[in-house]
DRENTORKOL-3810 file (N, C-alpha, C; in nm, 4 decimals):
REM DRENTORKOL-3810
@n.u->-2.0384; n.v->-0.9090; n.w->0.2292; ca.u->-2.0188; ca.v->-0.8995; ca.w->0.1032; c.u->-2.0337; c.v->-0.7101; c.w->0.0462
@n.u->-1.9172; n.v->-0.6971; n.w->-0.0338; ca.u->-1.9420; ca.v->-0.5431; ca.w->-0.1599; c.u->-1.9607; c.v->-0.5410; c.w->-0.2587
@n.u->-2.0748; n.v->-0.4763; n.w->-0.3151; ca.u->-2.0568; ca.v->-0.4796; ca.w->-0.4741; c.u->-1.9289; c.v->-0.5336; c.w->-0.5472
@n.u->-1.7997; n.v->-0.4962; n.w->-0.4970; ca.u->-1.7052; ca.v->-0.5291; ca.w->-0.5890; c.u->-1.6887; c.v->-0.6988; c.w->-0.5707
@n.u->-1.7218; n.v->-0.7297; n.w->-0.4480; ca.u->-1.7486; ca.v->-0.9004; ca.w->-0.4245; c.u->-1.8054; c.v->-0.9443; c.w->-0.4490
@n.u->-1.9546; n.v->-0.8869; n.w->-0.4979; ca.u->-2.0854; ca.v->-0.9248; ca.w->-0.5601; c.u->-2.0186; c.v->-0.9757; c.w->-0.7024
@n.u->-1.9853; n.v->-0.8880; n.w->-0.7711; ca.u->-1.9527; ca.v->-0.8597; ca.w->-0.8951; c.u->-1.8462; c.v->-0.9730; c.w->-0.9549
@n.u->-1.7559; n.v->-0.9936; n.w->-0.8119; ca.u->-1.6736; ca.v->-1.0944; ca.w->-0.8651; c.u->-1.6773; c.v->-1.2631; c.w->-0.8305
@n.u->-1.7783; n.v->-1.2888; n.w->-0.7215; ca.u->-1.8755; ca.v->-1.3952; ca.w->-0.6921; c.u->-1.9515; c.v->-1.4466; c.w->-0.8035
@n.u->-1.9698; n.v->-1.2949; n.w->-0.9087; ca.u->-2.1329; ca.v->-1.3977; ca.w->-0.9862; c.u->-2.0689; c.v->-1.4103; c.w->-1.1412
@n.u->-1.9222; n.v->-1.3543; n.w->-1.1250; ca.u->-1.8089; ca.v->-1.3748; ca.w->-1.2612; c.u->-1.7670; c.v->-1.5137; c.w->-1.1890
@n.u->-1.7212; n.v->-1.5739; n.w->-1.1012; ca.u->-1.6640; ca.v->-1.6677; ca.w->-1.0660; c.u->-1.7680; c.v->-1.7638; c.w->-1.0655
@n.u->-1.8763; n.v->-1.7402; n.w->-1.0619; ca.u->-1.9670; ca.v->-1.8573; ca.w->-1.0657; c.u->-2.0132; c.v->-1.8491; c.w->-1.2044
@n.u->-1.9700; n.v->-1.7855; n.w->-1.2823; ca.u->-2.0170; ca.v->-1.7292; ca.w->-1.4319; c.u->-2.1360; c.v->-1.7532; c.w->-1.4595
@n.u->-2.2243; n.v->-1.6572; n.w->-1.3837; ca.u->-2.3720; ca.v->-1.5656; ca.w->-1.3938; c.u->-2.3422; c.v->-1.5116; c.w->-1.5227
@n.u->-2.4608; n.v->-1.5010; n.w->-1.6300; ca.u->-2.4446; ca.v->-1.4451; ca.w->-1.7586; c.u->-2.5069; c.v->-1.3120; c.w->-1.7102
@n.u->-2.4428; n.v->-1.1834; n.w->-1.7718; ca.u->-2.4222; ca.v->-1.0704; ca.w->-1.7731; c.u->-2.5765; c.v->-1.0234; c.w->-1.7772
@n.u->-2.6240; n.v->-1.0906; n.w->-1.8657; ca.u->-2.7882; ca.v->-1.0428; ca.w->-1.9083; c.u->-2.9124; c.v->-1.1004; c.w->-1.7558
@n.u->-2.8325; n.v->-1.1300; n.w->-1.6721; ca.u->-2.9697; ca.v->-1.1928; ca.w->-1.5798; c.u->-2.9523; c.v->-1.0937; c.w->-1.4446
@n.u->-2.8836; n.v->-1.0212; n.w->-1.4455; ca.u->-2.8602; ca.v->-0.8967; ca.w->-1.3055; c.u->-2.8017; c.v->-0.8085; c.w->-1.3720
@n.u->-2.8462; n.v->-0.6918; n.w->-1.2945; ca.u->-2.7968; ca.v->-0.5398; ca.w->-1.2870; c.u->-2.7572; c.v->-0.4749; c.w->-1.1754
@n.u->-2.6753; n.v->-0.3837; n.w->-1.1746; ca.u->-2.6443; ca.v->-0.3733; ca.w->-1.0210; c.u->-2.6382; c.v->-0.1910; c.w->-1.0111
@n.u->-2.7011; n.v->-0.1616; n.w->-0.9752; ca.u->-2.6582; ca.v->0.0124; ca.w->-0.9793; c.u->-2.7572; c.v->0.0614; c.w->-1.0917
@n.u->-2.8014; n.v->-0.0247; n.w->-1.1496; ca.u->-2.9438; ca.v->0.0856; ca.w->-1.2311; c.u->-3.0791; c.v->-0.0297; c.w->-1.2375
@n.u->-3.1598; n.v->0.0332; n.w->-1.2226; ca.u->-3.3189; ca.v->-0.1068; ca.w->-1.3103; c.u->-3.2925; c.v->-0.1077; c.w->-1.4667
@n.u->-3.2886; n.v->-0.2310; n.w->-1.4892; ca.u->-3.2703; ca.v->-0.2972; ca.w->-1.6131; c.u->-3.3616; c.v->-0.4055; c.w->-1.6586
@n.u->-3.4792; n.v->-0.3293; n.w->-1.7735; ca.u->-3.5001; ca.v->-0.4647; ca.w->-1.7900; c.u->-3.5212; c.v->-0.5875; c.w->-1.8071
@n.u->-3.5967; n.v->-0.6487; n.w->-1.7311; ca.u->-3.5888; ca.v->-0.8367; ca.w->-1.7910; c.u->-3.4473; c.v->-0.8339; c.w->-1.6995
@n.u->-3.4314; n.v->-0.7971; n.w->-1.5512; ca.u->-3.3340; ca.v->-0.8901; ca.w->-1.5052; c.u->-3.3453; c.v->-0.8344; c.w->-1.3567
@n.u->-3.2323; n.v->-0.9200; n.w->-1.2740; ca.u->-3.2311; ca.v->-0.8791; ca.w->-1.1024; c.u->-3.2046; c.v->-0.7456; c.w->-1.1141
@n.u->-3.2380; n.v->-0.6763; n.w->-0.9901; ca.u->-3.1689; ca.v->-0.5452; ca.w->-1.0007; c.u->-3.1415; c.v->-0.5286; c.w->-0.8452
@n.u->-3.0259; n.v->-0.4728; n.w->-0.8334; ca.u->-3.0227; ca.v->-0.4490; ca.w->-0.7321; c.u->-2.9509; c.v->-0.2393; c.w->-0.7275
@n.u->-3.0249; n.v->-0.2114; n.w->-0.6710; ca.u->-3.0265; ca.v->-0.0408; ca.w->-0.6903; c.u->-2.9998; c.v->0.0571; c.w->-0.5269
@n.u->-2.8966; n.v->0.1097; n.w->-0.5113; ca.u->-2.9409; ca.v->0.1632; ca.w->-0.3544; c.u->-3.0080; c.v->0.2829; c.w->-0.3740
@n.u->-3.0835; n.v->0.3310; n.w->-0.3666; ca.u->-3.1826; ca.v->0.4383; ca.w->-0.2796; c.u->-3.1542; c.v->0.4950; c.w->-0.1771
@n.u->-3.1840; n.v->0.6154; n.w->-0.1655; ca.u->-3.1986; ca.v->0.7058; ca.w->-0.0011; c.u->-3.1916; c.v->0.5936; c.w->0.1053
@n.u->-3.3018; n.v->0.5004; n.w->0.0715; ca.u->-3.4229; ca.v->0.4530; ca.w->0.1901; c.u->-3.3323; c.v->0.2845; c.w->0.2120
@n.u->-3.2291; n.v->0.3074; n.w->0.1432; ca.u->-3.1509; ca.v->0.1725; ca.w->0.1576; c.u->-3.1807; c.v->0.0692; c.w->-0.0183
@n.u->-3.0722; n.v->-0.0361; n.w->0.0382; ca.u->-3.0628; ca.v->-0.1399; ca.w->-0.1085; c.u->-3.1839; c.v->-0.2307; c.w->-0.1577
@n.u->-3.2165; n.v->-0.1560; n.w->-0.2847; ca.u->-3.3700; ca.v->-0.2489; ca.w->-0.3443; c.u->-3.3173; c.v->-0.3686; c.w->-0.4479
@n.u->-3.3677; n.v->-0.4658; n.w->-0.4176; ca.u->-3.3642; ca.v->-0.5856; ca.w->-0.4463; c.u->-3.4616; c.v->-0.6100; c.w->-0.5168
@n.u->-3.4833; n.v->-0.6540; n.w->-0.6608; ca.u->-3.6351; ca.v->-0.6873; ca.w->-0.7132; c.u->-3.6076; c.v->-0.7405; c.w->-0.8612
@n.u->-3.6975; n.v->-0.8141; n.w->-0.9163; ca.u->-3.6662; ca.v->-0.8404; ca.w->-1.0678; c.u->-3.7994; c.v->-0.6950; c.w->-1.1033
@n.u->-3.6883; n.v->-0.6675; n.w->-1.2221; ca.u->-3.7554; ca.v->-0.5521; ca.w->-1.3347; c.u->-3.8144; c.v->-0.6250; c.w->-1.4556
@n.u->-3.9315; n.v->-0.5615; n.w->-1.4935; ca.u->-3.9805; ca.v->-0.5857; ca.w->-1.6156; c.u->-4.1031; c.v->-0.4946; c.w->-1.6726
@n.u->-4.0734; n.v->-0.4745; n.w->-1.7852; ca.u->-4.1708; ca.v->-0.3498; ca.w->-1.8301; c.u->-4.1836; c.v->-0.2486; c.w->-1.7237
@n.u->-4.0642; n.v->-0.1681; n.w->-1.6579; ca.u->-4.0901; ca.v->-0.0924; ca.w->-1.5653; c.u->-4.1216; c.v->-0.1312; c.w->-1.4451
@n.u->-4.1840; n.v->-0.2102; n.w->-1.4226; ca.u->-4.2676; ca.v->-0.2804; ca.w->-1.3124; c.u->-4.1021; c.v->-0.3616; c.w->-1.2124
@n.u->-4.1670; n.v->-0.3444; n.w->-1.0380; ca.u->-4.0548; ca.v->-0.3910; ca.w->-0.9480; c.u->-4.1158; c.v->-0.5184; c.w->-0.9274
@n.u->-4.1470; n.v->-0.6249; n.w->-0.9414; ca.u->-4.1493; ca.v->-0.6851; ca.w->-0.9347; c.u->-4.0718; c.v->-0.7974; c.w->-0.7439
@n.u->-4.1330; n.v->-0.8177; n.w->-0.6682; ca.u->-4.0858; ca.v->-0.9307; ca.w->-0.5609; c.u->-3.9723; c.v->-0.7743; c.w->-0.4912
@n.u->-4.0042; n.v->-0.6890; n.w->-0.4742; ca.u->-3.8886; ca.v->-0.5759; ca.w->-0.4405; c.u->-3.8736; c.v->-0.6333; c.w->-0.2560
@n.u->-3.8085; n.v->-0.5701; n.w->-0.2362; ca.u->-3.7128; ca.v->-0.6291; ca.w->-0.1082; c.u->-3.6425; c.v->-0.4560; c.w->-0.0771
@n.u->-3.6068; n.v->-0.3952; n.w->0.0420; ca.u->-3.5476; ca.v->-0.3018; ca.w->0.0660; c.u->-3.4430; c.v->-0.3614; c.w->0.1931
@n.u->-3.3163; n.v->-0.3446; n.w->0.1943; ca.u->-3.2513; ca.v->-0.3756; ca.w->0.2941; c.u->-3.1381; c.v->-0.2832; c.w->0.2922
@n.u->-3.1330; n.v->-0.2817; n.w->0.4703; ca.u->-3.0439; ca.v->-0.1765; ca.w->0.4847; c.u->-2.9326; c.v->-0.1598; c.w->0.4760
@n.u->-2.8487; n.v->-0.3143; n.w->0.5178; ca.u->-2.7392; ca.v->-0.3004; ca.w->0.4462; c.u->-2.6884; c.v->-0.3678; c.w->0.3553
@n.u->-2.5306; n.v->-0.2813; n.w->0.2817; ca.u->-2.5206; ca.v->-0.3426; ca.w->0.1206; c.u->-2.5101; c.v->-0.5182; c.w->0.1609
@n.u->-2.4306; n.v->-0.5391; n.w->0.2267; ca.u->-2.3865; ca.v->-0.7050; ca.w->0.2468; c.u->-2.5244; c.v->-0.8219; c.w->0.2116
@n.u->-2.6325; n.v->-0.7810; n.w->0.3259; ca.u->-2.7303; ca.v->-0.8492; ca.w->0.3182; c.u->-2.7953; c.v->-0.8607; c.w->0.1683
@n.u->-2.7864; n.v->-0.6969; n.w->0.1022; ca.u->-2.8347; ca.v->-0.6876; ca.w->-0.0768; c.u->-2.7563; c.v->-0.8042; c.w->-0.1718
@n.u->-2.6654; n.v->-0.7389; n.w->-0.1297; ca.u->-2.5750; ca.v->-0.8542; ca.w->-0.2239; c.u->-2.5789; c.v->-1.0268; c.w->-0.2029
@n.u->-2.6026; n.v->-1.0683; n.w->-0.0798; ca.u->-2.6103; ca.v->-1.2268; ca.w->-0.0492; c.u->-2.7714; c.v->-1.2049; c.w->-0.1176
@n.u->-2.8468; n.v->-1.1594; n.w->-0.1049; ca.u->-3.0074; ca.v->-1.1460; ca.w->-0.1689; c.u->-2.9850; c.v->-1.1684; c.w->-0.3032
@n.u->-2.9108; n.v->-1.0837; n.w->-0.3847; ca.u->-2.8980; ca.v->-1.0815; ca.w->-0.5073; c.u->-2.8719; c.v->-1.2079; c.w->-0.5555
@n.u->-2.7534; n.v->-1.2190; n.w->-0.4791; ca.u->-2.6772; ca.v->-1.3793; ca.w->-0.5511; c.u->-2.7975; c.v->-1.5075; c.w->-0.5609
@n.u->-2.8995; n.v->-1.5310; n.w->-0.4375; ca.u->-2.9142; ca.v->-1.6196; ca.w->-0.4327; c.u->-3.0859; c.v->-1.5969; c.w->-0.5027
@n.u->-3.1401; n.v->-1.5146; n.w->-0.5335; ca.u->-3.2302; ca.v->-1.4748; ca.w->-0.6478; c.u->-3.1810; c.v->-1.5123; c.w->-0.8192
@n.u->-3.0857; n.v->-1.5005; n.w->-0.8170; ca.u->-3.0163; ca.v->-1.5210; ca.w->-0.9258; c.u->-3.0126; c.v->-1.6313; c.w->-0.9194
@n.u->-2.8921; n.v->-1.7096; n.w->-0.8446; ca.u->-2.8892; ca.v->-1.8534; ca.w->-0.8553; c.u->-3.0172; c.v->-1.9686; c.w->-0.8539
@n.u->-3.1250; n.v->-1.9042; n.w->-0.7615; ca.u->-3.2617; ca.v->-1.9749; ca.w->-0.7677; c.u->-3.3356; c.v->-1.9669; c.w->-0.8521
@n.u->-3.3306; n.v->-1.8775; n.w->-0.9638; ca.u->-3.3860; ca.v->-1.8408; ca.w->-1.0715; c.u->-3.3857; c.v->-1.9632; c.w->-1.2057
@n.u->-3.4918; n.v->-2.0568; n.w->-1.2301; ca.u->-3.4382; ca.v->-2.1368; ca.w->-1.3139; c.u->-3.4386; c.v->-2.1122; c.w->-1.4706
@n.u->-3.4486; n.v->-2.0009; n.w->-1.4957; ca.u->-3.3923; ca.v->-1.9736; ca.w->-1.6366; c.u->-3.2650; c.v->-1.9669; c.w->-1.6222
@n.u->-3.2193; n.v->-1.8724; n.w->-1.5171; ca.u->-3.0334; ca.v->-1.8448; ca.w->-1.5517; c.u->-3.0021; c.v->-2.0145; c.w->-1.4859
@n.u->-3.0436; n.v->-2.0580; n.w->-1.3991; ca.u->-3.0059; ca.v->-2.1812; ca.w->-1.4171; c.u->-2.9888; c.v->-2.2795; c.w->-1.5060
@n.u->-3.1094; n.v->-2.3251; n.w->-1.6189; ca.u->-3.1161; ca.v->-2.3262; ca.w->-1.7209; c.u->-2.9736; c.v->-2.2845; c.w->-1.8423
@n.u->-3.0110; n.v->-2.1849; n.w->-1.8380; ca.u->-2.8845; ca.v->-2.1084; ca.w->-1.9111; c.u->-2.7195; c.v->-2.1359; c.w->-1.8800
@n.u->-2.7187; n.v->-2.1364; n.w->-1.7857; ca.u->-2.5276; ca.v->-2.1673; ca.w->-1.6397; c.u->-2.5239; c.v->-2.3432; c.w->-1.6636
@n.u->-2.6482; n.v->-2.3971; n.w->-1.7316; ca.u->-2.6063; ca.v->-2.5876; ca.w->-1.7462; c.u->-2.6083; c.v->-2.6141; c.w->-1.9174
@n.u->-2.6937; n.v->-2.5023; n.w->-1.9917; ca.u->-2.6190; ca.v->-2.5553; ca.w->-2.0973; c.u->-2.5444; c.v->-2.4535; c.w->-2.1409
@n.u->-2.4662; n.v->-2.4262; n.w->-2.0771; ca.u->-2.2998; ca.v->-2.3500; ca.w->-2.1358; c.u->-2.1766; c.v->-2.3235; c.w->-2.0420
@n.u->-2.1918; n.v->-2.4651; n.w->-1.9324; ca.u->-2.1049; ca.v->-2.5375; ca.w->-1.8562; c.u->-2.0520; c.v->-2.6005; c.w->-1.9015
@n.u->-1.8596; n.v->-2.5658; n.w->-1.8839; ca.u->-1.7846; ca.v->-2.6573; ca.w->-1.9557; c.u->-1.6964; c.v->-2.6745; c.w->-1.8995
END
């Protein structure tokens, strides 16, 4: 999966945009950021990166972001409330 495919997948699943950030560290979101040492996946809160993992491939990082976002109870609850 590429970044563009990731964006499409998240839109297709109707994941709210406030739940994730691709390409930058944004407060209170699941983030995917490419850095010189790899693809960083983490939850950002007040400048702290929680549960950070560095992956070597774009595909693995994209799949991990989807897994984390869809596995989050707050995101799931929002999606349930707004599905029609």
